VEXDREN-2710 file (C-alpha; in Angstrom, 1 decimal):
% VEXDREN-2710
k/r/px/py/pz
1/MET/30.3/139.3/44.3
2/PRO/32.7/137.6/47.2
3/LEU/31.2/134.1/46.9
4/LEU/33.5/132.7/43.9
5/VAL/36.6/133.7/46.2
6/THR/35.0/133.1/49.8
7/GLY/34.6/129.2/48.0
8/ARG/38.6/129.1/47.5
9/LEU/39.4/130.7/51.1
10/GLY/37.4/127.7/52.2
11/ASP/39.5/125.3/50.9
12/LYS/42.7/127.6/52.0
13/TYR/42.0/128.1/55.4
14/GLY/39.4/125.6/56.1
15/PRO/35.7/125.5/55.6
16/LYS/35.0/125.7/59.5
17/THR/37.2/128.4/59.9
18/MET/35.5/130.4/57.3
19/TYR/32.1/129.5/58.1
20/LEU/32.3/130.8/62.1
21/ALA/34.3/133.9/60.5
22/GLY/31.4/134.5/58.2
23/LEU/28.8/134.1/61.1
24/ALA/30.3/136.1/63.4
25/VAL/30.5/138.8/60.9
26/PHE/27.1/138.6/59.8
27/THR/25.9/138.4/64.2
28/LEU/27.8/142.1/64.6
29/ALA/26.5/143.3/61.2
30/SER/22.6/142.3/62.2
31/LEU/23.7/144.5/65.6
32/GLY/24.7/147.3/63.6
33/CYS/21.5/146.8/61.4
34/GLY/19.0/147.3/64.2
35/LEU/20.9/150.2/65.8
36/SER/21.0/152.3/62.4
37/SER/19.5/155.5/63.0
38/THR/19.4/156.6/59.0
39/LEU/18.5/154.6/55.6
40/GLU/22.4/155.2/54.5
41/MET/23.6/153.2/57.7
42/LEU/21.0/150.4/57.4
43/VAL/22.4/149.9/53.7
44/ALA/25.9/149.7/54.9
45/MET/25.4/147.4/57.4
46/ARG/23.4/145.6/55.0
47/ALA/26.3/145.2/52.8
48/VAL/28.4/143.8/56.1
49/GLN/26.0/141.2/56.3
50/GLY/26.0/140.4/52.6
51/LEU/30.1/139.8/53.1
52/GLY/29.5/137.4/56.0
53/ALA/27.1/135.7/54.5
54/ALA/29.1/135.0/51.5
55/LEU/31.9/134.2/54.0
56/LEU/29.4/131.7/55.1
57/ALA/27.4/130.3/52.9
58/PRO/29.9/128.0/50.2
59/GLN/31.4/126.4/53.3
60/THR/28.0/124.5/54.3
61/MET/28.1/122.4/51.2
62/ALA/31.8/122.0/51.4
63/ILE/31.7/121.0/54.5
64/ILE/29.0/118.3/53.7
65/THR/30.7/117.4/50.7
66/ARG/34.1/117.0/52.2
67/THR/32.3/114.8/55.2
68/PHE/30.3/112.2/53.4
69/PRO/31.4/109.7/50.8
70/ALA/29.4/110.5/47.5
71/ALA/27.2/107.4/48.3
72/ARG/26.0/108.9/51.8
73/ARG/25.8/112.6/51.1
74/GLY/22.3/112.7/49.4
75/ALA/21.0/111.6/53.4
76/ALA/23.5/114.7/54.3
77/MET/22.1/116.8/52.2
78/GLY/18.3/116.4/53.2
79/LEU/18.7/117.1/56.2
80/TRP/20.3/119.8/54.8
81/GLY/17.3/121.1/52.7
82/ALA/14.9/120.3/55.9
83/THR/16.5/122.7/57.6
84/ALA/16.2/125.3/55.3
85/GLY/12.3/124.1/54.8
86/VAL/12.1/124.5/58.6
87/ALA/13.8/128.3/58.1
88/THR/11.3/129.1/55.2
89/LEU/8.6/128.8/58.3
90/ILE/10.1/130.5/60.9
91/GLY/11.6/133.1/59.0
92/PRO/8.3/134.7/57.8
93/LEU/6.4/134.2/61.2
94/ALA/9.5/135.4/63.6
95/GLY/9.6/138.2/61.1
96/GLY/5.9/138.9/60.9
97/PHE/5.4/138.7/65.0
98/LEU/8.5/140.9/65.4
99/VAL/7.4/143.8/62.8
100/ASP/4.2/143.5/63.9
101/GLY/4.9/143.8/67.6
102/PHE/8.3/145.1/68.3
103/GLY/9.5/146.9/65.2
104/TRP/11.0/146.7/62.0
105/GLU/14.9/146.6/64.6
106/TRP/14.4/143.5/65.9
107/ILE/14.0/141.1/62.7
108/PHE/17.9/142.1/62.7
109/PHE/18.1/142.2/66.9
110/ILE/16.7/138.0/66.7
111/ASN/19.9/137.3/64.9
112/LEU/22.2/138.1/68.1
113/PRO/21.4/135.1/70.4
114/VAL/20.8/132.9/67.3
115/GLY/24.1/133.4/66.0
116/VAL/26.0/133.5/69.4
117/ILE/24.3/129.8/69.5
118/GLY/25.0/129.0/66.3
119/PHE/28.9/130.1/66.6
120/VAL/29.2/128.1/69.8
121/LEU/27.6/124.9/68.5
122/ALA/29.4/124.9/65.2
123/ALA/32.9/125.8/67.0
124/ARG/32.3/122.5/69.1
125/ILE/30.8/120.1/66.6
126/VAL/32.0/120.7/63.0
127/PRO/35.0/119.1/62.6
128/ALA/38.6/121.1/61.2
129/LEU/38.6/119.7/58.0
130/GLU/42.3/119.3/56.3
131/THR/43.1/122.5/53.8
132/HIS/44.5/122.5/50.5
133/ASP/46.9/125.1/50.0
134/HIS/45.9/127.2/47.0
135/ARG/47.0/130.5/44.9
136/PHE/45.2/133.3/44.5
137/ASP/44.6/134.4/41.0
138/LEU/44.5/137.8/42.1
139/VAL/43.3/139.3/38.5
140/GLY/40.5/137.0/38.4
141/VAL/39.2/137.8/41.6
142/GLY/39.5/141.5/40.1
143/LEU/37.9/140.4/37.2
144/SER/35.4/138.7/38.7
145/ALA/34.5/141.2/41.6
146/VAL/34.0/143.9/38.6
147/GLY/32.0/142.0/36.3
148/LEU/29.8/140.6/38.9
149/PHE/29.2/143.9/40.8
150/LEU/28.3/145.7/37.2
151/ILE/25.8/143.1/36.3
152/VAL/24.3/142.6/39.9
153/PHE/23.9/146.4/40.4
154/GLY/22.7/147.4/36.7
155/LEU/19.9/144.5/37.4
156/GLN/18.8/145.0/40.7
157/GLU/18.7/148.7/40.6
158/GLY/17.5/149.1/36.5
159/ASP/13.7/149.5/37.1
160/GLN/14.7/152.1/39.8
161/TYR/16.3/154.3/37.0
162/ASP/13.8/153.2/34.0
163/TRP/16.1/151.3/32.4
164/ALA/18.3/154.3/31.5
165/ALA/20.9/153.6/28.9
166/TRP/23.3/153.9/31.0
167/VAL/21.9/150.9/33.6
168/TRP/22.1/148.6/29.6
169/GLY/25.7/150.1/29.2
170/MET/26.7/149.0/32.8
171/ILE/25.3/145.4/32.6
172/MET/26.9/145.1/28.9
173/ALA/30.0/146.4/30.5
174/GLY/29.7/143.5/33.5
175/VAL/29.1/140.9/30.4
176/VAL/32.3/141.7/28.7
177/VAL/34.4/141.9/32.2
178/MET/32.7/138.7/32.8
179/ALA/33.6/137.2/29.0
180/VAL/37.2/138.4/29.7
181/PHE/37.3/136.9/33.3
182/VAL/36.3/133.3/31.8
183/ALA/38.9/133.6/28.9
184/HIS/42.0/134.5/31.7
185/GLN/40.6/131.5/33.8
186/ALA/40.7/129.6/30.8
187/ARG/44.7/130.6/30.2
188/THR/45.8/130.8/33.6
189/ARG/47.9/127.4/34.0
190/SER/48.5/127.5/37.6
191/GLU/45.8/127.9/39.8
192/PRO/42.5/129.6/38.3
193/LEU/39.7/131.0/40.5
194/VAL/37.2/128.9/39.0
195/PRO/38.7/125.8/38.1
196/LEU/36.7/125.5/34.2
197/ILE/37.4/121.3/34.6
198/LEU/34.8/120.9/36.9
199/PHE/32.4/122.0/34.1
200/ARG/33.3/118.9/32.3
201/ASP/31.5/117.2/35.0
202/ARG/27.8/117.6/33.0
203/ASN/25.8/117.4/36.3
204/PHE/27.7/120.0/37.8
205/SER/27.1/122.1/34.7
206/VAL/23.5/121.7/34.7
207/SER/22.9/121.6/38.2
208/ASN/24.3/125.3/38.2
209/LEU/22.2/126.2/35.5
210/GLY/18.9/124.2/37.2
211/VAL/19.9/126.2/40.6
212/ALA/19.7/129.4/38.5
213/THR/16.0/129.0/37.6
214/VAL/15.4/128.2/41.0
215/GLY/17.1/130.8/42.4
216/PHE/15.0/133.2/40.0
217/THR/11.7/131.2/40.5
218/VAL/11.8/131.6/44.4
219/THR/12.5/135.6/44.4
220/GLY/10.6/136.1/42.0
221/MET/7.4/134.2/43.1
222/SER/7.7/136.2/46.6
223/LEU/7.2/139.7/45.9
224/PRO/3.8/139.4/43.9
225/LEU/2.3/137.2/46.4
226/MET/3.1/138.9/49.5
227/PHE/1.9/142.1/48.0
228/PHE/-1.4/140.0/46.8
229/LEU/-1.9/138.7/50.3
230/GLN/-1.0/141.5/52.6
231/LEU/-2.3/144.7/49.9
232/ALA/-5.2/143.1/47.8
233/ARG/-6.7/140.9/51.2
234/GLY/-5.3/143.2/53.8
235/LEU/-3.7/140.3/55.6
236/THR/-0.2/141.4/58.7
237/PRO/2.7/140.0/57.8
238/THR/2.3/137.4/60.6
239/GLN/-1.0/135.8/58.6
240/SER/0.4/136.2/55.5
241/ALA/3.0/133.8/56.9
242/LEU/0.5/131.1/58.3
243/LEU/-0.3/130.6/54.7
244/LEU/3.2/129.3/54.5
245/ILE/2.9/126.3/56.9
246/PRO/2.3/123.4/54.6
247/GLN/5.1/124.7/52.1
248/ALA/7.9/124.4/55.5
249/VAL/6.4/121.4/57.1
250/LEU/6.2/119.3/53.8
251/SER/9.5/120.5/53.2
252/GLY/11.0/119.9/56.4
253/VAL/9.2/116.0/56.5
254/LEU/10.1/115.2/52.6
255/SER/13.7/116.6/52.5
256/PRO/15.3/113.6/54.6
257/LEU/13.6/111.4/53.0
258/ALA/14.3/112.5/49.4
259/GLY/18.2/112.4/50.0
260/ARG/18.0/109.1/51.1
261/LEU/16.2/107.9/47.6
262/LEU/18.7/110.4/45.8
263/ASP/22.0/108.0/47.4
264/ARG/20.2/105.4/45.2
265/ARG/18.3/106.4/42.2
266/ASP/19.1/109.0/39.2
267/PRO/18.9/112.4/40.5
268/ARG/15.9/113.0/37.4
269/VAL/14.1/110.7/39.6
270/LEU/13.2/113.7/42.1
271/LEU/14.4/116.4/40.5
272/VAL/11.9/116.1/37.2
273/PRO/8.7/116.0/39.4
274/GLY/9.9/118.3/42.2
275/LEU/10.4/121.4/39.7
276/ALA/7.5/120.3/37.7
277/THR/5.3/120.3/40.8
278/VAL/6.5/123.7/42.4
279/ALA/5.4/125.1/38.1
280/LEU/2.0/123.4/39.5
281/ALA/1.8/125.1/42.7
282/LEU/2.7/128.9/40.9
283/GLY/0.0/127.8/38.0
284/LEU/-2.5/127.4/40.9
285/TYR/-1.1/130.8/42.8
286/SER/-2.0/132.5/39.7
287/ALA/-5.4/131.0/39.3
288/LEU/-6.2/131.4/42.7
289/MET/-5.2/135.4/43.0
290/SER/-8.3/136.9/43.5
291/PRO/-9.8/139.1/46.6
292/LEU/-12.7/136.7/46.4
293/THR/-10.6/133.3/47.1
294/PRO/-11.2/132.2/50.4
295/SER/-7.4/132.4/52.2
296/TRP/-7.6/128.9/53.2
297/MET/-7.4/127.7/49.5
298/PHE/-3.8/129.0/49.2
299/LEU/-2.7/126.5/51.6
300/ILE/-3.1/123.9/48.7
301/PRO/-0.3/125.7/46.2
302/SER/1.8/125.9/49.5
303/ALA/1.6/122.2/50.3
304/LEU/2.3/121.8/46.7
305/MET/5.4/124.1/46.9
306/GLY/6.8/122.1/49.9
307/ILE/6.8/118.8/48.1
308/GLY/8.3/120.6/45.4
309/ASN/11.2/122.1/47.1
310/ALA/11.7/118.7/48.9
311/GLY/12.7/117.2/45.6
312/MET/15.0/120.7/44.4
313/TRP/16.9/122.2/46.8
314/GLY/18.7/118.9/48.4
315/PRO/19.0/117.3/45.0
316/LEU/20.4/120.2/42.8
317/ALA/23.0/120.8/45.5
318/THR/23.9/116.7/46.1
319/THR/24.1/116.5/42.3
320/ALA/26.2/119.5/42.0
321/THR/28.8/118.2/44.3
322/ARG/29.1/114.4/44.4
323/ASP/31.6/113.7/41.9
324/LEU/33.9/116.8/42.8
325/PRO/37.4/116.2/44.3
326/PRO/37.9/117.3/47.8
327/ARG/40.4/120.1/47.5
328/GLN/38.2/121.5/44.5
329/ALA/34.8/121.4/47.1
330/GLY/35.3/124.7/48.0
331/ALA/35.2/126.2/44.5
332/GLY/32.7/124.3/43.4
333/ALA/30.0/125.4/46.2
334/GLY/31.5/128.9/45.6
335/ILE/30.2/128.6/41.7
336/TYR/27.0/127.1/42.5
337/ASN/26.4/129.8/45.1
338/THR/27.1/132.7/43.2
339/THR/25.0/130.7/40.1
340/ARG/22.0/130.7/42.7
341/THR/22.9/134.5/43.5
342/VAL/22.9/136.1/40.3
343/GLY/19.9/133.8/39.4
344/SER/18.2/135.6/42.1
345/VAL/19.0/139.2/41.0
346/LEU/17.8/138.4/37.7
347/GLY/14.4/137.1/39.3
348/SER/14.2/140.5/41.6
349/ALA/15.2/142.9/38.6
350/ALA/12.6/140.5/35.9
351/ILE/9.7/140.5/38.6
352/ALA/10.3/144.0/39.6
353/ALA/9.9/144.7/35.8
354/PHE/7.0/142.1/35.1
355/MET/5.0/143.6/37.9
356/GLN/5.2/147.1/36.5
357/ASN/4.1/146.2/33.1
358/ARG/1.1/144.2/34.2
359/LEU/0.0/147.1/37.0
360/ALA/0.2/149.8/34.1
361/ALA/-2.1/147.3/32.2
362/HIS/-4.7/146.6/34.5
363/LEU/-4.3/150.2/36.4
364/PRO/-3.7/152.7/34.1
365/GLY/-1.7/155.2/36.2
366/VAL/-2.5/154.3/39.7
367/SER/1.1/153.1/40.4
368/ASP/2.0/156.1/40.1
369/ALA/-0.6/158.1/42.6
370/ASP/0.6/159.6/46.1
371/GLY/0.3/156.7/48.9
372/PHE/0.1/153.8/46.5
373/GLY/0.8/150.2/48.1
374/GLN/0.8/151.8/51.6
375/GLY/-2.1/150.3/53.0
376/VAL/-5.0/148.2/52.2
377/LEU/-6.3/148.7/48.7
378/PRO/-10.0/149.6/47.9
379/PRO/-12.0/147.7/46.3
380/VAL/-12.3/149.2/43.1
381/VAL/-8.8/148.9/42.8
382/ALA/-8.0/145.5/44.8
383/ASP/-9.3/143.6/41.7
384/GLY/-6.9/144.9/39.3
385/PHE/-3.8/144.5/41.4
386/ALA/-4.8/141.1/42.1
387/ALA/-4.8/140.2/38.1
388/ALA/-1.9/141.9/37.6
389/MET/-0.1/140.1/40.5
390/GLY/-1.6/136.6/39.5
391/GLN/0.1/137.5/35.8
392/ALA/3.0/137.8/37.3
393/MET/3.6/134.8/39.0
394/LEU/3.4/133.3/35.4
395/LEU/7.1/134.7/34.7
396/PRO/8.5/132.6/37.5
397/ASN/6.0/129.6/36.5
398/ALA/7.6/129.7/32.8
399/VAL/11.8/129.7/34.4
400/ILE/10.7/126.5/36.6
401/LEU/9.6/125.0/33.8
402/LEU/12.8/126.2/31.7
403/GLY/14.7/124.3/35.0
404/VAL/12.5/121.1/34.6
405/ALA/13.6/120.9/30.9
406/VAL/17.7/121.4/32.0
407/VAL/17.1/119.0/34.8
408/MET/16.4/116.0/32.1
409/PHE/20.3/116.2/31.0
410/MET/21.6/114.7/34.1
411/ARG/23.2/111.6/34.2
412/PRO/23.2/108.9/36.7
413/PRO/26.4/109.5/39.5
414/ALA/29.5/108.0/39.3
415/HIS/28.6/105.2/42.1
416/LEU/25.4/104.2/40.2
417/ARG/26.8/103.9/37.1
END
């Protein structure tokens, strides 16, 4: 919810200041999560973590956008993407190791030293950039908060409540409120929360659509894949994470190279094959998801995902912000991150419903049985479960193919025209 606002806060008070504030909130909330004694307390602390994440997330893109000239920004974003690629390996491996060996609390406690080290390094190294005074559109802030809450909560909780009529009513109300928000932004003459003029940049608009499909896909693929590996194949969280090694390594190695190439080429040269490779990987995952498939074969689509990620995350972020004016860097980053997050929420809600549908088709009645999904499934159930998860992977596969079509509408950045 706060992403649209926090991007603007970075423009007004400085992205470094907001990044440090967000990192501090996130780190302290991690301590609260680990110390939680009830589910309600854990949920509340996770909400505080979300606020911290919303404060810091747009600032990384804004700092890169304002620090590096357009002609060298691709290489910088490439390193940004490489860091994310390495994190996709370290995060699941560390999480699996901590959960298997010490308990769930330690996936939060581990954030404390990481957060402190990150805070000290950012405070010393990240430059304090020029601030730009902004007047905040309080009506726009309120409308966007209400609209995004109604949409996100409705989509996220819809499956929990069997998509009852009130859930759909909440989602539709959110859509109406967001339509009012957009109309209000168009009429605001002073300084709108979301400058609609940014969408006149074709690459910014297309990148936002593209990252929505990417957010949907990455969130949508994770759940059926991990359910399959741990329930149908009986792998531990750590063993499941080890199958992601090719993805993380290749993404980390290739992302900087892709970024440097992006500074000299049309973004479609990287984005079209990048997203198409991710689609190929998802199709291969779907075909391989059987209890009889040797585990090593899952390293092949993992490697393809790493190659695709290198041509996807950094190039999309770079293309979205390449031609934005510096005073709008925070607003642009906030919009981009909001779009990505909404795509992720759509992916989470859609994959939950689709998985339920496929389970009902292959294992009618089993998903409602007591204890279902609490441990490794017996062979008589594992085959149908694996088939359902394999078919569920086709949904993010279809969405990322839509992303391939979307990015074809980009054009070369200004410095290459």
